[in-house]
N, C-alpha and C positions, 0 to 999 in steps of 0.2 A: 749177458748177449740176447740179444732181440730172436726170435725166429721168424722165418717168413710168415707164419700164419698171424703172427701179431702185427702185421703192418697194415696199413690204409692204402689202397689204391686209388690215387687222385688224377685228374686230368690239368694238365698246364694251363693256366689262365691266357698265357703269353702265344707259347708255339702247340698247344693242344698235345702234346705228348703227354701218355700215361704213365706214372711213376709211384713210387711206394712212399711212404713215411710212416714214421712213429704215431701211433695213437697221441702220445703226448704232444707231439708237434702241431696237430691238428687242434687239439684242446686248448692250446695256448695261441691260437689263432692263425698257424702258419699253414704250411703244406697247400700254398695256392700256386706256387711256380716250382718247377723242376730243377731250377739253380738260380744261381745269383745273377747270370746275365740275363734270364727271362726278367727276374723282379726288375733291374735295372732297366730293362727295355720297356717295359709297361708301366715303369713308377713315371712321375713328375718330372725325372730328371734324364727320361731315357731316349730313345729313337724310334721312329717311326717309320718304315720304308715308305716310298713314295716312287713315283715314275712322272721322269719331266715331261711337261706340257707341250714343250718346242722339240726336242731331241729324243725323248722317249728312254732316256738312262735311268736306271735305278739309280736312287741316292737316298740318303735317309736324312731326316730332319727332326729335330728335338721337340717333344712333347710341350714344353715350355712354349717353343716359337709358335707351336700351332695354336696354344691356349691364347696367346697373347693376338692370335688371327694373323701371323705373318708368317709367310714362307710356305712351303707345303705345296708349292705348285711347278717351279721352276729349280732347276740345278744349280743355276749360276746366275749373276747379273748379265753376262752376255746373252743367254736363253731368254730371260726376259725382255732383253730390248728388243734381239732378234724377232721374236714372235710379236711385239710391239708393232715393227715395220711391217712384218708379213700380213698382220690383220688390219692395218691402216687404211682408212678409207679413200677412196678413188679423190685426187684432188677437185673433180666435178660434181662429186658430192658433197665435200666439205665445203665448196665455194656456194653453194645454193642456200647453206645453213646461215651464212652472213650475208645475205644481201637481203636489203629492205626496197621494196617496189614501191616507189612514190608515182604520182601522177607525171611528173618529169624526167627524175633520174631514177635510176639504180643505186641506192648508196652502199657502199661497203660500211659492215657494223662491225668486221672484225680487226685485226690488228693492221696498223698502220707504220708506215715512214714517210714523215715529213707530209701527211695527209694524203699520201696515195696508199690504196689498199694491199698488204702483203698477205702472201699464203705460200705454204710449204715448212721446213723444217731450216734451222741454223745454217745448214750446208748448201740447200736448195730452195733458196727465196725467188720467188715469182710475183710481179705486180699482179694484183687483182683484174684491173682492166684488161691487160695482155690475155690473162688465162680467159676472162670472158670472150675475147676475140676469137682465141682458140676453140673453144666450145661452140659457138656459133657460126663459125665460117672456117675452122681448120688452122693448120699451121700458119704461123705469120711468115710471108713472103723473104727471103734478104732484102735488107736494103728499105723495108716499108716500115714505118712507125705507126703506132697505136695512139692516137691522141682523142682526148676531150671536146665535145662540141660544146659543152656548157661550161668549160674550163673550171668545172669543181673537181679536185684531186679524187674525192673520196667515191666519184661517180665510177659505176663499172660499166 
């Protein structure tokens, strides 16, 4: 039987709790963690607590995923996509990234549909020449069409 004086006091490498161990355990390389749970959490198979960057909920991510450079930012796929949508650039900023101004036309260099430039996402596509009109002139009045003077579909 070991007496309290024959124990060594250590600080857990995971939770920083003070605990005591036998000197023989320390001699054999042990005495690093206060429990198997802390050992598991700190090991390569363990988990690390995180806070979601979108909804700020607490969640756990495995150390393996963090070492692989995956996970650890969002608690779910829905938070990941919601954060992408909320931080997306406005259409006007995105518009100017895809315009090549030449002497005659301003050519759309982004995505196109049958030669006409398009911008937006799968659920809400907008023709680039119509967005150009709205940027420069405001909302397109009902019944009006936005036409190309140069008959070049990529012109905005």
